[in-house]
LOKE-612530 format. One line per field, with one value per residue: residue number from 0; residue in three letters; x, y, z of N, C-alpha, C in turn. Coordinates in steps of 0.1 Angstrom, whole numbers, plus 5000, padded with zeros to 4 digits. Layout:
BEGIN
seq	[NUM | ...]
type	[ALA | ...]
n_xx	[X | ...]
n_yy	[Y | ...]
n_zz	[Z | ...]
ca_xx	[X | ...]
ca_yy	[Y | ...]
ca_zz	[Z | ...]
c_xx	[X | ...]
c_yy	[Y | ...]
c_zz	[Z | ...]
//
This chain:
BEGIN
seq	[0 | 1 | 2 | 3 | 4 | 5 | 6 | 7 | 8 | 9 | 10 | 11 | 12 | 13 | 14 | 15 | 16 | 17 | 18 | 19 | 20 | 21 | 22 | 23 | 24 | 25 | 26 | 27 | 28 | 29 | 30 | 31 | 32 | 33 | 34 | 35 | 36 | 37 | 38 | 39 | 40 | 41 | 42 | 43 | 44 | 45 | 46 | 47 | 48 | 49 | 50 | 51 | 52 | 53 | 54 | 55 | 56 | 57 | 58 | 59 | 60 | 61 | 62 | 63 | 64 | 65 | 66 | 67 | 68 | 69 | 70 | 71 | 72 | 73 | 74 | 75 | 76 | 77 | 78 | 79 | 80 | 81 | 82 | 83 | 84 | 85 | 86 | 87 | 88 | 89 | 90 | 91 | 92 | 93 | 94 | 95 | 96 | 97 | 98 | 99 | 100 | 101 | 102 | 103 | 104 | 105 | 106 | 107 | 108 | 109 | 110 | 111 | 112 | 113 | 114 | 115 | 116 | 117 | 118 | 119 | 120 | 121 | 122 | 123 | 124 | 125 | 126 | 127 | 128 | 129 | 130 | 131 | 132 | 133 | 134 | 135 | 136 | 137 | 138 | 139 | 140 | 141 | 142 | 143 | 144 | 145 | 146 | 147 | 148 | 149 | 150 | 151 | 152 | 153 | 154 | 155 | 156 | 157 | 158 | 159 | 160 | 161 | 162 | 163 | 164 | 165 | 166 | 167 | 168 | 169 | 170 | 171 | 172 | 173 | 174 | 175 | 176 | 177 | 178 | 179 | 180 | 181 | 182 | 183 | 184 | 185 | 186 | 187 | 188 | 189 | 190 | 191 | 192 | 193 | 194 | 195 | 196 | 197 | 198 | 199 | 200 | 201 | 202 | 203 | 204 | 205 | 206 | 207 | 208 | 209 | 210 | 211 | 212 | 213 | 214 | 215 | 216]
type	[MET | THR | GLU | THR | GLU | ASN | ILE | PHE | LEU | PHE | VAL | PRO | ASN | ILE | ILE | GLY | TYR | GLY | ARG | VAL | ILE | LEU | ALA | LEU | ILE | SER | PHE | TYR | TYR | MET | PRO | THR | HIS | TYR | ALA | VAL | ALA | ALA | TRP | CYS | TYR | ILE | THR | SER | ALA | LEU | LEU | ASP | ALA | PHE | ASP | GLY | HIS | ALA | ALA | ARG | TYR | PHE | ASN | GLN | GLY | THR | LYS | PHE | GLY | ALA | MET | LEU | ASP | GLN | LEU | THR | ASP | ARG | ALA | GLY | THR | MET | CYS | LEU | LEU | VAL | THR | LEU | ALA | GLN | PHE | TYR | PRO | ASP | TYR | THR | PHE | TRP | PHE | GLN | LEU | SER | MET | ALA | ILE | ASP | ILE | CYS | CYS | HIS | TRP | ILE | TYR | LEU | HIS | THR | THR | LEU | LEU | GLN | GLY | LYS | THR | SER | HIS | LYS | PHE | VAL | ASP | MET | SER | GLU | ASN | PRO | ILE | MET | SER | ILE | TYR | TYR | THR | ASN | ARG | LYS | VAL | LEU | PHE | PHE | MET | CYS | ALA | GLY | ASN | GLU | ALA | PHE | TYR | ALA | ALA | LEU | TYR | LEU | LEU | HIS | PHE | THR | GLU | GLY | PRO | VAL | PHE | VAL | GLY | ILE | SER | LEU | PHE | ARG | ALA | VAL | VAL | TYR | LEU | SER | ALA | PRO | ILE | ALA | PHE | VAL | LYS | THR | LEU | LEU | SER | LEU | LEU | HIS | GLY | TYR | VAL | ALA | CYS | ILE | ASN | LEU | SER | ILE | ILE | ASP | VAL | LYS | GLU | ARG | GLU | ALA | LEU | ARG | LYS | ALA | LYS]
n_xx	[5765 | 5790 | 5824 | 5838 | 5865 | 5895 | 5911 | 5930 | 5949 | 5961 | 5989 | 6006 | 5998 | 6006 | 6034 | 6035 | 6029 | 6052 | 6070 | 6061 | 6067 | 6095 | 6102 | 6093 | 6111 | 6135 | 6130 | 6131 | 6158 | 6172 | 6184 | 6206 | 6218 | 6231 | 6236 | 6218 | 6194 | 6197 | 6199 | 6173 | 6157 | 6164 | 6158 | 6131 | 6123 | 6132 | 6115 | 6092 | 6092 | 6087 | 6061 | 6045 | 6050 | 6041 | 6014 | 6006 | 6013 | 5998 | 5974 | 5963 | 5958 | 5948 | 5927 | 5932 | 5958 | 5972 | 5969 | 5981 | 6007 | 6014 | 6012 | 6031 | 6054 | 6054 | 6054 | 6078 | 6098 | 6093 | 6099 | 6126 | 6136 | 6129 | 6148 | 6171 | 6169 | 6175 | 6201 | 6214 | 6210 | 6213 | 6202 | 6175 | 6152 | 6151 | 6147 | 6122 | 6108 | 6110 | 6095 | 6070 | 6063 | 6063 | 6044 | 6020 | 6016 | 6015 | 5993 | 5971 | 5971 | 5966 | 5941 | 5926 | 5926 | 5910 | 5886 | 5881 | 5875 | 5893 | 5910 | 5935 | 5962 | 5983 | 5974 | 5975 | 5964 | 5977 | 5970 | 5967 | 5993 | 6023 | 6048 | 6042 | 6029 | 6050 | 6065 | 6049 | 6043 | 6066 | 6085 | 6111 | 6121 | 6105 | 6115 | 6142 | 6141 | 6128 | 6145 | 6169 | 6162 | 6157 | 6182 | 6198 | 6189 | 6193 | 6221 | 6229 | 6221 | 6237 | 6262 | 6264 | 6272 | 6294 | 6320 | 6323 | 6336 | 6365 | 6372 | 6393 | 6400 | 6376 | 6348 | 6325 | 6298 | 6296 | 6301 | 6278 | 6259 | 6265 | 6261 | 6235 | 6220 | 6211 | 6191 | 6173 | 6165 | 6152 | 6132 | 6117 | 6108 | 6091 | 6072 | 6060 | 6049 | 6030 | 6013 | 6005 | 5992 | 5971 | 5957 | 5948 | 5931 | 5913 | 5901 | 5887 | 5868 | 5854 | 5843 | 5826 | 5809 | 5797 | 5785 | 5766 | 5750 | 5739 | 5724 | 5706 | 5691]
n_yy	[4431 | 4418 | 4409 | 4378 | 4371 | 4354 | 4335 | 4317 | 4327 | 4347 | 4366 | 4357 | 4330 | 4321 | 4322 | 4303 | 4280 | 4279 | 4272 | 4246 | 4233 | 4236 | 4222 | 4196 | 4190 | 4190 | 4168 | 4147 | 4147 | 4143 | 4118 | 4115 | 4138 | 4162 | 4189 | 4202 | 4194 | 4205 | 4233 | 4238 | 4230 | 4247 | 4272 | 4270 | 4269 | 4294 | 4311 | 4310 | 4331 | 4352 | 4348 | 4354 | 4382 | 4391 | 4385 | 4403 | 4428 | 4430 | 4426 | 4400 | 4378 | 4345 | 4317 | 4294 | 4299 | 4300 | 4274 | 4260 | 4269 | 4259 | 4231 | 4227 | 4234 | 4214 | 4190 | 4193 | 4193 | 4167 | 4150 | 4154 | 4145 | 4118 | 4111 | 4116 | 4096 | 4074 | 4079 | 4081 | 4056 | 4047 | 4066 | 4066 | 4063 | 4088 | 4106 | 4097 | 4103 | 4131 | 4137 | 4127 | 4143 | 4169 | 4168 | 4159 | 4177 | 4202 | 4197 | 4193 | 4218 | 4236 | 4227 | 4231 | 4259 | 4265 | 4254 | 4271 | 4294 | 4312 | 4337 | 4332 | 4308 | 4319 | 4338 | 4344 | 4347 | 4366 | 4357 | 4330 | 4317 | 4331 | 4325 | 4313 | 4335 | 4354 | 4340 | 4339 | 4366 | 4381 | 4386 | 4383 | 4365 | 4343 | 4338 | 4333 | 4309 | 4291 | 4291 | 4283 | 4257 | 4245 | 4248 | 4230 | 4204 | 4205 | 4209 | 4185 | 4168 | 4177 | 4171 | 4144 | 4140 | 4157 | 4175 | 4201 | 4236 | 4242 | 4257 | 4271 | 4246 | 4231 | 4218 | 4236 | 4227 | 4209 | 4226 | 4242 | 4223 | 4218 | 4243 | 4249 | 4228 | 4232 | 4250 | 4236 | 4217 | 4233 | 4242 | 4219 | 4215 | 4237 | 4229 | 4208 | 4224 | 4237 | 4216 | 4211 | 4235 | 4235 | 4212 | 4220 | 4242 | 4228 | 4212 | 4231 | 4239 | 4215 | 4213 | 4235 | 4229 | 4205 | 4216 | 4233 | 4214 | 4201 | 4222 | 4225 | 4203]
n_zz	[1067 | 1086 | 1080 | 1087 | 1109 | 1100 | 1120 | 1117 | 1100 | 1113 | 1123 | 1145 | 1146 | 1121 | 1125 | 1143 | 1128 | 1113 | 1133 | 1138 | 1114 | 1113 | 1136 | 1128 | 1107 | 1122 | 1139 | 1120 | 1112 | 1135 | 1144 | 1127 | 1113 | 1130 | 1129 | 1112 | 1125 | 1150 | 1144 | 1133 | 1154 | 1175 | 1164 | 1160 | 1187 | 1196 | 1181 | 1196 | 1214 | 1197 | 1186 | 1207 | 1211 | 1186 | 1188 | 1208 | 1197 | 1173 | 1183 | 1183 | 1199 | 1205 | 1216 | 1201 | 1191 | 1215 | 1224 | 1202 | 1206 | 1231 | 1226 | 1206 | 1220 | 1240 | 1224 | 1210 | 1229 | 1240 | 1218 | 1215 | 1239 | 1236 | 1217 | 1231 | 1251 | 1236 | 1229 | 1253 | 1270 | 1297 | 1312 | 1307 | 1323 | 1338 | 1317 | 1309 | 1332 | 1333 | 1309 | 1316 | 1338 | 1326 | 1306 | 1320 | 1341 | 1328 | 1312 | 1329 | 1341 | 1321 | 1312 | 1335 | 1337 | 1316 | 1325 | 1346 | 1333 | 1324 | 1304 | 1295 | 1299 | 1312 | 1329 | 1362 | 1394 | 1420 | 1446 | 1442 | 1437 | 1444 | 1432 | 1408 | 1397 | 1393 | 1375 | 1352 | 1348 | 1347 | 1320 | 1314 | 1333 | 1326 | 1300 | 1305 | 1321 | 1304 | 1281 | 1293 | 1301 | 1276 | 1265 | 1280 | 1273 | 1245 | 1244 | 1255 | 1235 | 1213 | 1224 | 1222 | 1196 | 1192 | 1209 | 1205 | 1203 | 1223 | 1253 | 1277 | 1287 | 1287 | 1269 | 1248 | 1246 | 1267 | 1288 | 1286 | 1293 | 1320 | 1331 | 1326 | 1337 | 1365 | 1360 | 1344 | 1362 | 1382 | 1365 | 1361 | 1387 | 1388 | 1369 | 1383 | 1403 | 1387 | 1383 | 1410 | 1417 | 1399 | 1406 | 1432 | 1424 | 1408 | 1426 | 1441 | 1422 | 1420 | 1446 | 1446 | 1426 | 1436 | 1459 | 1447 | 1434 | 1457 | 1468 | 1448 | 1450]
ca_xx	[5770 | 5804 | 5833 | 5844 | 5880 | 5901 | 5921 | 5941 | 5958 | 5967 | 6004 | 6013 | 5995 | 6015 | 6047 | 6033 | 6030 | 6066 | 6076 | 6058 | 6075 | 6109 | 6103 | 6092 | 6124 | 6144 | 6128 | 6135 | 6172 | 6178 | 6192 | 6218 | 6224 | 6229 | 6237 | 6204 | 6184 | 6199 | 6195 | 6159 | 6150 | 6167 | 6151 | 6117 | 6122 | 6133 | 6103 | 6082 | 6091 | 6082 | 6047 | 6038 | 6051 | 6032 | 6000 | 6003 | 6015 | 5987 | 5961 | 5958 | 5959 | 5936 | 5928 | 5938 | 5972 | 5978 | 5969 | 5992 | 6020 | 6016 | 6014 | 6044 | 6064 | 6054 | 6058 | 6092 | 6107 | 6092 | 6106 | 6140 | 6138 | 6129 | 6161 | 6181 | 6168 | 6182 | 6215 | 6219 | 6201 | 6214 | 6194 | 6162 | 6142 | 6151 | 6141 | 6108 | 6102 | 6109 | 6084 | 6057 | 6060 | 6061 | 6031 | 6009 | 6014 | 6010 | 5980 | 5961 | 5971 | 5959 | 5927 | 5919 | 5924 | 5898 | 5874 | 5879 | 5870 | 5904 | 5913 | 5949 | 5968 | 5993 | 5968 | 5976 | 5961 | 5988 | 5966 | 5968 | 6006 | 6032 | 6059 | 6036 | 6026 | 6062 | 6069 | 6042 | 6042 | 6079 | 6089 | 6126 | 6122 | 6099 | 6124 | 6154 | 6138 | 6125 | 6157 | 6179 | 6157 | 6160 | 6197 | 6203 | 6186 | 6199 | 6235 | 6231 | 6219 | 6249 | 6273 | 6264 | 6279 | 6307 | 6323 | 6322 | 6348 | 6371 | 6377 | 6398 | 6400 | 6363 | 6341 | 6314 | 6285 | 6297 | 6299 | 6264 | 6252 | 6268 | 6256 | 6220 | 6214 | 6203 | 6179 | 6164 | 6160 | 6142 | 6120 | 6110 | 6101 | 6080 | 6062 | 6053 | 6041 | 6019 | 6003 | 5999 | 5982 | 5960 | 5949 | 5940 | 5920 | 5903 | 5893 | 5878 | 5857 | 5846 | 5836 | 5816 | 5798 | 5790 | 5776 | 5755 | 5741 | 5732 | 5714 | 5696 | 5682]
ca_yy	[4418 | 4419 | 4399 | 4370 | 4371 | 4341 | 4335 | 4308 | 4335 | 4357 | 4366 | 4348 | 4316 | 4317 | 4320 | 4290 | 4270 | 4278 | 4265 | 4232 | 4228 | 4235 | 4211 | 4183 | 4188 | 4187 | 4154 | 4138 | 4147 | 4142 | 4106 | 4115 | 4151 | 4170 | 4204 | 4206 | 4192 | 4215 | 4247 | 4238 | 4229 | 4260 | 4283 | 4268 | 4273 | 4309 | 4317 | 4309 | 4344 | 4361 | 4347 | 4362 | 4396 | 4394 | 4385 | 4415 | 4439 | 4430 | 4423 | 4388 | 4367 | 4336 | 4304 | 4285 | 4302 | 4296 | 4259 | 4256 | 4272 | 4249 | 4218 | 4227 | 4233 | 4201 | 4180 | 4195 | 4188 | 4153 | 4142 | 4155 | 4136 | 4104 | 4109 | 4115 | 4083 | 4064 | 4082 | 4079 | 4046 | 4045 | 4077 | 4066 | 4066 | 4102 | 4113 | 4094 | 4110 | 4144 | 4138 | 4125 | 4155 | 4180 | 4166 | 4158 | 4190 | 4213 | 4194 | 4196 | 4232 | 4243 | 4223 | 4237 | 4273 | 4266 | 4252 | 4283 | 4304 | 4323 | 4340 | 4327 | 4300 | 4328 | 4346 | 4337 | 4356 | 4365 | 4350 | 4316 | 4313 | 4342 | 4320 | 4312 | 4348 | 4360 | 4332 | 4342 | 4380 | 4387 | 4379 | 4380 | 4352 | 4332 | 4335 | 4327 | 4295 | 4282 | 4291 | 4274 | 4243 | 4240 | 4247 | 4218 | 4192 | 4207 | 4207 | 4171 | 4162 | 4180 | 4164 | 4130 | 4139 | 4165 | 4183 | 4215 | 4243 | 4240 | 4270 | 4269 | 4232 | 4225 | 4221 | 4245 | 4220 | 4203 | 4238 | 4246 | 4213 | 4220 | 4256 | 4249 | 4217 | 4237 | 4257 | 4226 | 4211 | 4242 | 4242 | 4207 | 4218 | 4246 | 4221 | 4202 | 4235 | 4239 | 4205 | 4213 | 4247 | 4231 | 4203 | 4228 | 4249 | 4218 | 4207 | 4242 | 4238 | 4203 | 4216 | 4245 | 4222 | 4196 | 4224 | 4237 | 4202 | 4199 | 4232 | 4223 | 4192]
ca_zz	[1072 | 1089 | 1075 | 1098 | 1109 | 1098 | 1130 | 1112 | 1092 | 1122 | 1122 | 1155 | 1143 | 1110 | 1131 | 1150 | 1118 | 1109 | 1143 | 1136 | 1102 | 1117 | 1145 | 1121 | 1100 | 1133 | 1143 | 1109 | 1111 | 1148 | 1146 | 1119 | 1109 | 1142 | 1126 | 1106 | 1135 | 1161 | 1140 | 1132 | 1168 | 1183 | 1157 | 1164 | 1201 | 1197 | 1176 | 1206 | 1219 | 1187 | 1183 | 1217 | 1208 | 1175 | 1193 | 1215 | 1188 | 1163 | 1191 | 1177 | 1208 | 1204 | 1223 | 1192 | 1191 | 1228 | 1224 | 1192 | 1212 | 1241 | 1220 | 1199 | 1230 | 1246 | 1215 | 1206 | 1240 | 1241 | 1208 | 1217 | 1250 | 1231 | 1211 | 1242 | 1257 | 1227 | 1229 | 1267 | 1276 | 1311 | 1319 | 1301 | 1334 | 1341 | 1306 | 1309 | 1343 | 1328 | 1300 | 1323 | 1346 | 1317 | 1299 | 1329 | 1349 | 1319 | 1306 | 1339 | 1344 | 1310 | 1312 | 1347 | 1334 | 1307 | 1333 | 1354 | 1324 | 1323 | 1290 | 1292 | 1310 | 1318 | 1339 | 1375 | 1404 | 1430 | 1457 | 1440 | 1440 | 1440 | 1423 | 1394 | 1392 | 1389 | 1364 | 1340 | 1345 | 1343 | 1307 | 1315 | 1341 | 1318 | 1289 | 1311 | 1325 | 1292 | 1273 | 1301 | 1300 | 1262 | 1263 | 1287 | 1265 | 1232 | 1246 | 1257 | 1222 | 1205 | 1230 | 1217 | 1184 | 1192 | 1221 | 1201 | 1206 | 1236 | 1259 | 1291 | 1291 | 1287 | 1256 | 1248 | 1248 | 1280 | 1297 | 1286 | 1301 | 1334 | 1336 | 1324 | 1344 | 1376 | 1355 | 1339 | 1374 | 1387 | 1356 | 1365 | 1400 | 1384 | 1363 | 1394 | 1409 | 1378 | 1386 | 1423 | 1417 | 1391 | 1415 | 1442 | 1417 | 1403 | 1438 | 1444 | 1412 | 1424 | 1458 | 1443 | 1418 | 1445 | 1467 | 1438 | 1433 | 1470 | 1469 | 1437 | 1455]
c_xx	[5785 | 5812 | 5839 | 5859 | 5885 | 5913 | 5933 | 5952 | 5964 | 5982 | 6010 | 6010 | 6004 | 6029 | 6046 | 6034 | 6044 | 6073 | 6073 | 6066 | 6089 | 6111 | 6102 | 6105 | 6135 | 6143 | 6133 | 6150 | 6179 | 6187 | 6206 | 6225 | 6222 | 6229 | 6223 | 6194 | 6185 | 6195 | 6180 | 6152 | 6152 | 6159 | 6136 | 6114 | 6122 | 6121 | 6091 | 6081 | 6085 | 6067 | 6039 | 6039 | 6042 | 6018 | 5996 | 6004 | 6003 | 5973 | 5955 | 5959 | 5946 | 5938 | 5935 | 5954 | 5979 | 5979 | 5980 | 6005 | 6023 | 6019 | 6027 | 6055 | 6066 | 6059 | 6073 | 6101 | 6106 | 6099 | 6121 | 6144 | 6138 | 6142 | 6172 | 6181 | 6175 | 6197 | 6222 | 6210 | 6202 | 6206 | 6180 | 6151 | 6140 | 6145 | 6126 | 6101 | 6100 | 6097 | 6071 | 6053 | 6056 | 6047 | 6019 | 6006 | 6009 | 5996 | 5969 | 5960 | 5963 | 5944 | 5919 | 5917 | 5912 | 5885 | 5871 | 5874 | 5880 | 5906 | 5926 | 5954 | 5979 | 5987 | 5967 | 5974 | 5972 | 5984 | 5967 | 5982 | 6016 | 6043 | 6054 | 6033 | 6039 | 6067 | 6062 | 6041 | 6055 | 6085 | 6103 | 6128 | 6117 | 6109 | 6136 | 6152 | 6136 | 6138 | 6168 | 6175 | 6160 | 6175 | 6203 | 6201 | 6192 | 6214 | 6238 | 6230 | 6232 | 6261 | 6275 | 6272 | 6293 | 6308 | 6321 | 6335 | 6352 | 6376 | 6381 | 6397 | 6387 | 6355 | 6329 | 6301 | 6285 | 6295 | 6285 | 6255 | 6253 | 6261 | 6240 | 6213 | 6206 | 6190 | 6169 | 6158 | 6149 | 6130 | 6111 | 6102 | 6089 | 6069 | 6054 | 6044 | 6029 | 6008 | 5997 | 5989 | 5970 | 5951 | 5941 | 5929 | 5909 | 5895 | 5883 | 5866 | 5848 | 5837 | 5824 | 5805 | 5790 | 5780 | 5764 | 5745 | 5733 | 5721 | 5703 | 5686 | 5673]
c_yy	[4419 | 4407 | 4391 | 4369 | 4356 | 4340 | 4326 | 4315 | 4347 | 4355 | 4357 | 4333 | 4312 | 4314 | 4306 | 4278 | 4268 | 4270 | 4250 | 4226 | 4226 | 4223 | 4197 | 4180 | 4184 | 4172 | 4144 | 4136 | 4144 | 4130 | 4107 | 4128 | 4162 | 4185 | 4209 | 4205 | 4202 | 4229 | 4248 | 4238 | 4242 | 4272 | 4282 | 4272 | 4288 | 4316 | 4318 | 4323 | 4354 | 4360 | 4354 | 4377 | 4400 | 4395 | 4398 | 4428 | 4441 | 4428 | 4411 | 4376 | 4358 | 4324 | 4294 | 4287 | 4298 | 4281 | 4254 | 4258 | 4262 | 4235 | 4217 | 4227 | 4219 | 4190 | 4181 | 4189 | 4172 | 4145 | 4143 | 4146 | 4121 | 4101 | 4107 | 4102 | 4072 | 4067 | 4079 | 4069 | 4044 | 4056 | 4077 | 4069 | 4080 | 4110 | 4110 | 4102 | 4125 | 4146 | 4137 | 4138 | 4167 | 4179 | 4166 | 4171 | 4201 | 4210 | 4198 | 4211 | 4239 | 4240 | 4229 | 4252 | 4275 | 4264 | 4264 | 4295 | 4315 | 4325 | 4335 | 4318 | 4308 | 4337 | 4339 | 4348 | 4355 | 4357 | 4335 | 4311 | 4324 | 4337 | 4319 | 4326 | 4355 | 4353 | 4336 | 4357 | 4387 | 4379 | 4375 | 4367 | 4341 | 4328 | 4328 | 4312 | 4286 | 4281 | 4282 | 4260 | 4237 | 4239 | 4235 | 4206 | 4193 | 4204 | 4192 | 4164 | 4164 | 4172 | 4150 | 4129 | 4146 | 4172 | 4198 | 4222 | 4242 | 4253 | 4267 | 4255 | 4225 | 4228 | 4229 | 4238 | 4214 | 4214 | 4242 | 4236 | 4215 | 4233 | 4256 | 4238 | 4222 | 4243 | 4247 | 4219 | 4220 | 4243 | 4230 | 4209 | 4228 | 4239 | 4213 | 4212 | 4238 | 4228 | 4207 | 4224 | 4242 | 4221 | 4210 | 4235 | 4240 | 4213 | 4218 | 4241 | 4226 | 4206 | 4225 | 4238 | 4212 | 4204 | 4229 | 4226 | 4200 | 4209 | 4231 | 4212 | 4197]
c_zz	[1074 | 1084 | 1087 | 1098 | 1108 | 1108 | 1126 | 1104 | 1100 | 1122 | 1133 | 1152 | 1131 | 1115 | 1137 | 1140 | 1113 | 1120 | 1142 | 1125 | 1106 | 1127 | 1138 | 1113 | 1110 | 1137 | 1133 | 1109 | 1124 | 1149 | 1138 | 1116 | 1120 | 1139 | 1121 | 1117 | 1146 | 1157 | 1139 | 1145 | 1175 | 1177 | 1161 | 1178 | 1203 | 1192 | 1185 | 1213 | 1210 | 1185 | 1194 | 1215 | 1196 | 1179 | 1200 | 1206 | 1178 | 1170 | 1185 | 1186 | 1207 | 1212 | 1214 | 1192 | 1204 | 1229 | 1214 | 1199 | 1222 | 1236 | 1213 | 1209 | 1236 | 1237 | 1211 | 1217 | 1241 | 1231 | 1209 | 1229 | 1246 | 1225 | 1221 | 1249 | 1249 | 1228 | 1243 | 1274 | 1291 | 1319 | 1313 | 1312 | 1337 | 1330 | 1306 | 1320 | 1339 | 1319 | 1307 | 1331 | 1337 | 1311 | 1309 | 1336 | 1340 | 1314 | 1317 | 1342 | 1333 | 1310 | 1324 | 1344 | 1325 | 1315 | 1342 | 1346 | 1322 | 1308 | 1286 | 1303 | 1317 | 1328 | 1352 | 1385 | 1415 | 1443 | 1455 | 1443 | 1435 | 1431 | 1409 | 1388 | 1386 | 1376 | 1351 | 1338 | 1342 | 1331 | 1307 | 1322 | 1333 | 1307 | 1294 | 1315 | 1313 | 1283 | 1280 | 1300 | 1286 | 1259 | 1269 | 1278 | 1251 | 1233 | 1248 | 1244 | 1214 | 1211 | 1226 | 1204 | 1184 | 1205 | 1218 | 1204 | 1220 | 1241 | 1274 | 1295 | 1291 | 1274 | 1258 | 1252 | 1262 | 1291 | 1298 | 1294 | 1316 | 1339 | 1335 | 1332 | 1356 | 1371 | 1350 | 1352 | 1381 | 1378 | 1358 | 1377 | 1397 | 1377 | 1373 | 1402 | 1401 | 1382 | 1400 | 1423 | 1410 | 1399 | 1425 | 1435 | 1412 | 1415 | 1442 | 1434 | 1416 | 1436 | 1455 | 1435 | 1427 | 1454 | 1459 | 1436 | 1445 | 1472 | 1459 | 1442 | 1466]
//
């Protein structure tokens, strides 16, 4: 009788639990202690790269780990945006719009990949969409886009409390906001592309299922 693997104790999943704990600490301190909140949030975000490496190195990639990773990413960004909406009330609508796009497009994309029977949401056939293929197959591009997006929101958060060090007449955090804003905008467009590709793929599934039902009759 073979021993059943305990996927909950796989190395990448343990890293994932650490990300969740750091994120929760960050959420708790976000309104008052920006240094603690920022360090915990940024560390949690950076560990996102390590759990993927661990999954490949130890051959411990799991659907549970992929789902934990996605949920931690989405929940972390959403909670930061909720805080930003409180800090910058004039821009609440744009933060709400960003949250809606991020959640809806990634949810339908991930759900559609499961309906298609794919082993990972990062598996994209080049025939489906070349931009999505580059986004998920080139790790440097993926890291750059995700890091830039997180840097934009994290810098906005820190800017509420302090300008940070000043270089050449501009503060560090303000400079990061200006430099990363275009990346965050493109990342939002990519989220919309996630939703578009998912809708097309979902329609193909619907057509095939309806055709099978007609043949069965």
